[in-house]
N, C-alpha and C positions, 0 to 999 in steps of 0.2 A: 508281885512276885508269884511264882507258881508253887504248887504243893508237890513234895517229893513223890507221894503216893500217886498223884495224877500222872506224873512223868513215867513212872514205872508201869502203871496200868496201861497207859496209852501206847507205850513202846511194845509191851507184850502183846497187845491187841494187834499191832501192826505186824509183829513177827509171826503171829499165828494166822491172821486173816489177810493182811494186805489191804489194798484199796477195795472197799466193798463194791461189787458190780451192780447190785440190785437195790442199793440204798442211795438216797439223795446225797450228793457230794458238794460241799461249798465251792470247790474250785469250778465245778460245772456252772454254778450260779455266777461266779466271778466272770467266767468266760462269756456268758450270755450278756451280762452288763457291758462288758468291754465291746463285744460285737455290735450291740445296739448303738453304743456311743460312736463307735468307729463308722458304722453305716450312715449315721445321721450327720456327723461332724467332719469326717475326713473328705471334704470337698470344698471347692471355692477358695476364698482368700483366708489368710491367717491360720493355716492348718497347724503350724507349729504351736501357736498360742492355744488353739482349741485342744490340741493333743496334750499340752502341758496341764491345762485346767482339768481335762478328763482324768489324767493319771493321778494328779494330786487329790482331786475330789474323791475318787474311788478309794484311794488308800486311806484317807482320813475318815471316810464314811465307814469303812470296815473296822478300823481301830475303835472309833466311837461306838459303833453298833455293838461290837463284842464287849466293850467295857460296860455298856448299859445293861446288856443281858446278864453279865456277872453280878452287877450291882442289884438288879431286880431279883435274881435268884437268892442272893444273900439275905434279902429281906423276908423271904418265905420261911415257913416252918422247915426245919432241917436244912437251913440255908447253907451251912458250911459243907454238908455232904453233897448238896446239889451243885455247888460251885466246884467241888472236887471232881464230881462226875462230869460236869460240863468241860472242865479243863482236860480231863483224861480223854474224852471224846475228841476234843480239839487237837490234842497231840496225835491221836490215832489218825485223824484225817490229814494232818499236816505232814506226817512222816510218810515217805514213799520208798523206803529202803527195800522192803520185801517185794513189792510189785515190780520195781525196777529190776531186781535180780531175776525174778520170774520171766520178765519180758526179754532180758538179754539171753537167758538160757534158751528161751523159745526161739530166738533168732538163730542160734547155732544149730539147734535141732532141726529147724525148718530148712536151713541151708544144707544140712546133710541129706535132705530129701530132694531138693531141687533149688537152683539159683533163683528162679522166679518166686518160689515160696519164701525164700530167705529175704528177697527184696520186699515182698508184701509185709512180712513180719517186722522188718526193721523200720518200715514206714510208720509203724504204730508209735515209735519212740523218738523219731528224729524229724526235724522240720525241713530237711533238704529233699530234693527230688531223688528218689531211689530207683527209678525205672531203668536206668542204664548202669547201675553199679555192678562192678565185678564181685566175685565171691570174696576176694580180699578186702574190697572196699565195704562190703556189707559187714564183715567181721570188725573192721576198723571203726565203722560208724557206731556199731553196738557198744564196743569197748570205750570209745570216746564218750558216749552218752552215759555209760555206767560211771565213769570217773567224774564227769561234769555234774551229773545229778546226785552224786554222793554229797556234793556241796549244796546244790539247790534243794534237794529233797530230804536231806537229813541234817547236815551240820548247820546250815544257815537257819532253818526253822528253830533248831535248838539254841543257837546263838541268840536269836532275837527273843526267844522265850526267856532266856537268862536276862537279857537287857531290859525288855519291856513287858514281860509277862505274856499271858495268852493273847491280849489284844495286839501286842507287837508281833507275835508269831503269825497270827491270822492276817495282819496287815502285810507282813512279808510275803505271804502266799499270794496276795493280790498283786504285789510288786512283781513277783516272779511270773504270774499269769499274764500280766500286762506285757512284760518283755517277751514272753514266748509267743504272744499273738501279734503284737504290733512293733516290737523292737528290732525291726530289720532295716538294713540300708538299701532297700529296694525303692523303685520309683514310687510305689504306692504308699510306703510307710516311712520313708526317709524323714519327712517333715513332721508328720502327725505322731510318729512313734519315737522321736528322738529323746524326748523327756522321759518316757517310760524306760528306754534303754539306759539313759544316764542314771536314773534313780536306781535301777537294778544294779548298775556298776557299783554305786556307792554302798548299797545294802549288802552286796556280796564281797566287798573288798577284803574284809577280815576273814569271813567264813571260808572263802576260796583258799586263802593261804593257810588257814588253820587245817583245812581238809588235806591239803598237800602234806603238811607237816605230820599229821596223824598217819597218813598212808605210809610215809617214809619210816616213821617210828615203828609201826606195827610190822613193817616188812623186815625189820631187823638190820636195815642197811642205811644208817644215818648219813653215810657218805654220799648218798644219792641227792642230798639237798643241793649240792653244787650244780647237778644236772637240772634239777627243778628250777633253780634260780636262773640258770642260763636260758632254758627254753620257755619257761613260763612267761617271761617278759617279752618274748618274741611273738606271742599269739596276738591275733587281731583284737581279741577281747582282753581287757585289763585283768580279768579274773579267771576265765575258763582255762587258760593255759596252764595254771598251776596244778590243779588236780590231774589234768590230762598229762602233763609232763611227769608228774609223780608216777602215774601208771605206766607211761611209756618207758621210764627209767627202770621200774621194777620188772617189766616184761622184756626189756632190751629190744624195743621195736620202734616203729615210726608212725606217728599220727599226723593229722593235718592234711594240707594240700587243697586243691580246688574242689568246691562244692557248688551245687545248683540249688538256688532258692527261688521259688515262684518263677521259674523260667530264666532267671538271671544267674550267670556264673559269678561266684565269689571266690577269689583266691586267698587261701589262708596259708600262713607259713607252716613249714613242716616242723614237727616236734620230734626230735631224735633223728638219727641218721642210719639206723639199721632197718632197711626196707625188707625185712624177712617175712615169710608167710606166717600168718597167725593161725592158731589151731584151737581146738576145743580145750586142750590142756591150758592154754593161755586164758581162756574164759574162766576156767575153774580157779586158776590162781587169782585172777582179777576179782572174782566173787568172794574168795576168801579174804583178800585184802579189804574189800568193801565192807564185809561184815565185821572184821576186826576193828577197822577205823570207826565204824558206826558204834560199836560197843565202847570203844575208847572215848568217843564224844559223849555218850550217855554217862560214863563214869566222871568225865570232866564236869558235866552239868550238875550231877548229883553232889560232887565235892564242892563246887562253887556255891550251890544253894545251901549246903550244910555250913560252909564257912560264913556266908552272909548271916545265917540264923544265929550262929555262935557269936558273931560280932555284935549283932543286934541285941542279943540277950545280955552280953557283957555291958553294953552301954545302958 
């Protein structure tokens, strides 16, 4: 289990600093391991099996490695304090709420200057080809990413922190990194990355729906859940559609449609039916909902941790 102080400290660090640009980041290391494995193994026969072994091995490695670090730290002088600090740093690295908000704001500001600059800026946070996007499509891509990554970058890490402690949270980041790098239905990754994509689907099943629920609740419009349930299930992904549908319902707009990944067109269902022009005011509303939902999830995590402690002390 995690320490309450670690969660609060890590969250505050993310609110103030965001992802550190000049410090080593574990996700960068995860990405290098995945890229190395993909380069060496994604060829020849049995690509699906090799991809499955790669995904499972890397996830288990991260979980065990982090658990061993915490165990080793606990044996040192001031071990309790060292573990607390390690957990706080892990929470800081795993939460991406502040950085994502900054990036989405930057997309809208860049788009105010020029379409080409907006395309370049949104390419930093989406996996699709952005070279031919219209201004509306750039704004849509940024807001879709804001909604989806509220789940991937905030709610899901906290959920797995609750379930499996710091090792589980870090292992989830490996799951998410695997999916973002090789979990595509393109010719290159369809076989090798299918296990990574399926594991990510399982890991995000509850967090995605919890994210959508929190967004609806903090919006003060609980009646939107019927909209979320209708459109969230229509998405090509079993999970991404729910937070995207929540934000589309809150903004009364339309997400989804065709995207291009690695030169291949992927048709995604539309979420919502109001194809209106998105504005900077919509971005501000989306950021406010994002922050409120993040705070709500922190409160849920703290209350759950406190409840577990009280039950443990009672027994």
